N, C-alpha and C positions, 0 to 999 in steps of 0.2 A: 946569511947573506940575504937581505930583504929581496922579496919577490915585488913585482910591479906589474901593471897592466897598461901597455900604450896603445891609445885609440886614434888613428890618424884619421883626418878630416879629408874627405874628397878624393879618396885613393881609389883609383879603378871604377871611377863612376861616369857613366856615358862616353866611355872612351878617352876620356882626360886623366891625367896624372897617373899613367899606367905605372905600375910597379910589380914585377914579379916576386911572389913572398919569399922566394929561395935567395933573390937578390937583397931583401928586405932584410932577411936574418943573417946575411952575412954582412950587411951594414953594423947590425948591432952587435955581431961577434967582434968587428973590427974595432967597436967602441969599448970593448973588454967586457961587455955583457955576456953572462953565461945562461945556460939552460933555455936557450932561446926557442920559442914554439909560436908560430904563427897560426892563426886560424881563420879560413876561408880568405878571399882576395880582397877583402875591404880594409887591410890594413890593421889588423887585431895583433898585438904580440904580448907575450907574456914572456917575463925574463927575469932574471936576478942580476943585481949589480951591488958592487962593494961601496958605490957612491951611494950616500944617504939624503943627499939633496935633491929633492923634486925638482927645483928650478935648475939645478945644474945639469941633471939627466935630460930635461926637456929642452933645454938650450943646445946640448949636444947633438941630440936627435934631430931638431929642426935645422940645424946648419949642416949636419951630415947629409939629411935627405936633400937638401939644395945642392950641395956638392956632386952627391952621386947620382940623382935623379933629374936635376935642372928645374926643380920645383920647389917652393916652401911648401909644407903640410906641416901646421901645428898640431903636435900629438897632445892630446888630452891624456895626461898621465895620472895614475892613481896607484897608490900602495894597495897590497892585498888586503890590507883591513880596511881602507876607505872602499875598495871594490866590494867587499864581503857586506860591510855596513849599507852599502846603497841596494844592495840585493835584499838585505834583512828588512831595511826601511819600506820596501815596495808597497805603497798602500793599495795596490790592486792585485795583490797575491791571490785573490779568488779568480782570477783570470788567466792564470799562467796555463791552464789546459788549452788555452787558444794563443800561444807564444806569438804568432805574427801580428797578433792585435796589440799587443803590449810592447811600449817603447820606452827606452830610457835615454833621454838626451843629457850627456854627459857634458857639464859646463866647464869652461875654461877656469872660472872662479865663479864665487858667489855674487850675483849681480847686486848692485847698490839700490838699484829703483826698477825692479821689472815691472812692465806693464801687464799684470795679470789680467786687469779688467778687458784690456784690449784683447788679450788672447782668448777671454771667455767670450767675446763679441763673436769670434770666428768659429767657435764649437758648434756643433751640429748637436741634437738632442742626446744622440748615443754616446759621444764623446765626454771622456773624463779626464781630469788632469790635476796634478798636484805637484809643487815644487817643495823639495825638502832639501835644504843646504844646498849644495851645489848640483843636485841631481833635478831634472824634471820629468817628471813621468806622465805618459800618455796613454791612456786606453782608447783606441780608435778601431772599433769593431768593423767599421766600414772598410778599413785600409787607410795606410799612411798615404799612399798616392791620391785618395780622394779627400784628403784631410786639409781643409783651408786653415785650420788651427797648426797644423804642423808646419805650413808653408810660411807662416808668420812668425813662428814661435822665436827663432834665433834673434831676429829684428826687435822685438818686443820685449825679450829677455835682456837684450844690450850688451851681451857678452858671446864669445864664440862657442859654439857647440858642435857635438857629434853625436849622433844618434845610432842606437842600435836596438834590434827587436831582441824579444825576450828568449828566443832560441840561441842568439848568439851570446847573451849575457849570460846563461844558463851554462853553455859549453865553456866559456872562459871562467865562470866560478868552479866548475868541475875541474879544469885545468890546475887552477891555483889549490883547490882542496886536496888533489892528488899529490900536489909537491909538498903540502905541509903536513901529510899524515905520515 
């Protein structure tokens, strides 16, 4: 049975869109997902499903989230292979020792015409970024909260995104690896 990673946008951020992870896990189980495991309070879920269509799973999750929690939170859904490829393709692997400075922006889809020049204009000297397929990688040594680049990335990319720091990405990768070994 295929393994998946669901990354929900804007869950439990600034007191809005509150979801207890135990409730989110139960929602997945009601949708017939198996081996459901959440990680921290920001809407990260690793699960298995007999359904093989990313589009079908994402739509079910979006609708169920609205029904159960009263708001729409579009999950970014990645197969185990896609998630592992995103980690393997990380162009900033040399900075994983400082995991809070490295961020993966998971995009809803590959943007048709991202404004990478506009993003570069907002970068400070220490920031580096690269987009590979539908992942935007950002090394922000001064911190995400201080990054003007991070603040405009979604708008300049032109698609919905959700970002996770490398600590979270690494833990989700470990969960997937444990399942597949």
